[in-house]
N, C-alpha and C positions, 0 to 999 in steps of 0.2 A: 088469640084463640088457638087452642092446642089439641082439641079432641076429635076433629073430623078431617076427612080428606080434603075438604075445602079450606082448612086452616093452614097455618104456617108449618104445622107439624102433625103427622099422623102415624100411628103404630106400624102401618104396612110399608110406607115409603120413606119415613124420616123427614128431614127438612125439605121444604118446598123451595126450589131455587128462586132467587129474587130477580124479576124481570125476564122477559121472553116467554116462550111456551104459551102464547096467546095473551099474556099480560103485557103492559107497557115495558119496553126495553129500559134498562137502567141508564140514565143520562146524567146523574148527579156525581158528587164526589164522596167516596167512602174513605175516611181516614181512620185506620185502626189505632193510631197513636202508639204503635209498637206492641199492642196487646196480642194475646194468643187465643185463638178459638180452637178448643180441643174436642176430639172425638166426634167430629161432624159425620153424620151418617145419612147417606142418600141412596135409595134404590129406585131408579126411574126407568122403567122398561116399557111403558105403554106409549105407543107411537102417537106423536103430536106434530103433524107435518108443519114445517116452518121454512122460511127462506131468510135466515138471519144475516148472512154475509153475501154480498154481490157474487153471483154465479155459483154459489155453493148452497145446495139444498140439504136439509137435515130433518130427521124425524123427531128431534128433541134436543134440548139444551140442558146439560146437567152440571151442577156445581153450586157453590155457595151463591154465586150469581149465574143466572142462566145466560143472558146476553147483555153485554156492555156496549152501548152505542158509541158513536164517534166522540161525543162530549163527556162520556163517562170516565171516571178515574177511580182506581182502587189502589190504595197506598198504605204503607206502614202497618201491615197485618201479617200474622203468622197463622197458618192452618196446620195444627198438629194432630197426628194419628187419625187422619180422615179415612173413611171408607166410602168411596163414591163409585156407584155402578150405573152405567147406562146401557140401554139395549141396542139392537141393530139399527144402523143408520143414524146414530146420534153423535153429538159433540159433547165430550166429557172432560172436565178438569176439576181439580179440588177447589180452586178459587173461582174459575169461570169456564163455562162451556164454550161460549163464543165471545170474541173481543174485536171491536173496532176502535175502542178508546185506548186507555193507557193503564198499565200495571207498573207500579214503582215501589221498590223496596218491599217485596212480598215473598213469602216462602210457604212451602207445604211439605208434609210428610204423611206416610200412611200407605194406602193402596187405592189405585184408580183403575177402572176397567171398562171396556166397551165390547159390544158384540161384533157383528159382521156387517159388511157392506150389503146393501139390498140391491139385488140385480133386477131392477125395473127400468126399462128404457136406458138412459145414460148412466144409471146407477146412483144410489145414495150412499155416500162414503161414510164409514164409521171412523171416528177420530177420537183419540184420547191423549192427554198430556198430564204430567204430574202436577202442573200448576194451571195451565190453560189448554183447552181442547183445540179450537181453531182460531187463528188470529190474522187480521189484516191491520192490526194496530201496533202498539208500542209496548215493549217489555224491557224494563231496565232495573239493574241492581237487585235482581231477584234470583231465587234458587229453589230447588226441590230435591228431596231425597225419597220421594214416593216411588214405590214400584208401580209399573204401568204395564197392563196386559190388554191384548185385543185378539180377535180372531182374524178374519180377512179385513184388515183395518190399517189405518195410519196411526202409529203410536210413537211418542217421544218422551224422554225423561222430564223435560220442561214443557214443551209445546208439541202437540200432535201434528198440526199442519199450519204452515205459515204461507200466506198468499197475499196478493194484492198490495205489495209493498210493505209487508210487516217488517218490524225491526226488533232485534234483540241486542241489547248492549250490556256488558259487564254482569253477566249472569251465568249460572252453572246448574248442572244436575248430577246427582250421585246415585240415583236409584236404578235398579235393574229394569230392563225393558224387554218384553216378550211379545212376539206377534205370531199368528198362525200361518197356515199354508194358503197358497193360491188355489182356489177350488176350480174344478172343471166348469167352464162356462162363465167364469168370473169376469168382471169388467176391469178392475184395477188390481195390480199386484199389491200385496201387503207391503207396507214400509215400516221400518223400525230404526230409530236413531237414539243415541245416548242423550242428545239435547233436543233434536227436532226430528220427527218422523218423516215428514215430506215438506220440502221448501221450494217455493216458487223462485225462479231465477231473478225476479225483480225485487225480491226481498233481501234483507241484509242481516248478518250476524257478525258482531265484533266484540272483542275482549271477553269471550265466553268459552266455556269448556264443559266436558262431561267425563265422568269416570266410571259409570255403571256398566255392567255387562249387557250386551245386546244379543238377542237370540231370535231367529226367524225360521219358520218352516219352509217347505219346498216352494220355490218360486218367489220368495220374499226378497225385497231389497233392504239390506241392513248396513248400518254404518256406525262407527263409534261416536261420531258427532251428529251427522245427518244421514238418514236412511236413503233418501232420494232427493236430488237437486234437479229441478226441471226448468 
């Protein structure tokens, strides 16, 4: 069904992410068999409060897949010339907004963007990655050339934020990454990294690299590979 906002596609917002955002999280195996999905378009800016990843709250999950749960696997797929936009306090990635499962042999190109952190209580962080937004899962043999931008946010060329023991192996990013400034009264400083925006110290990156330029506004933590390692 392709004609209404309740369907899989609608003129205002484009493709509706698979899983998450109030629907059942994706728990299956998606094997793209090496095929390419071209010109994916998503604009998702209406808040939809979620708690998809332990200890991480978000107002929406934006990508081809919204949220991939622990048993979910996305593999052997290319996302070409995507234009994926999320609003304030959301997790955004061309392939997946949030990941607890696995991404294997996947790639993305195009443009990914997110808004700002929401300063309410402990704050709701805005996160964007060229391939995956936020992950406590496994990414292997994957890459992204997508440009990634955010305001007061965590942004990375491949992954926006890695926590809870997330793992990246044999992967890379070549897209440019831009993050905004730290606002007065903000909760977390913006982070931008060529590969990963913000990385938990319990997580691991191996056999991976980034070549894109990384730019941040006043008060931002930026790095060629990882913006902030905590």
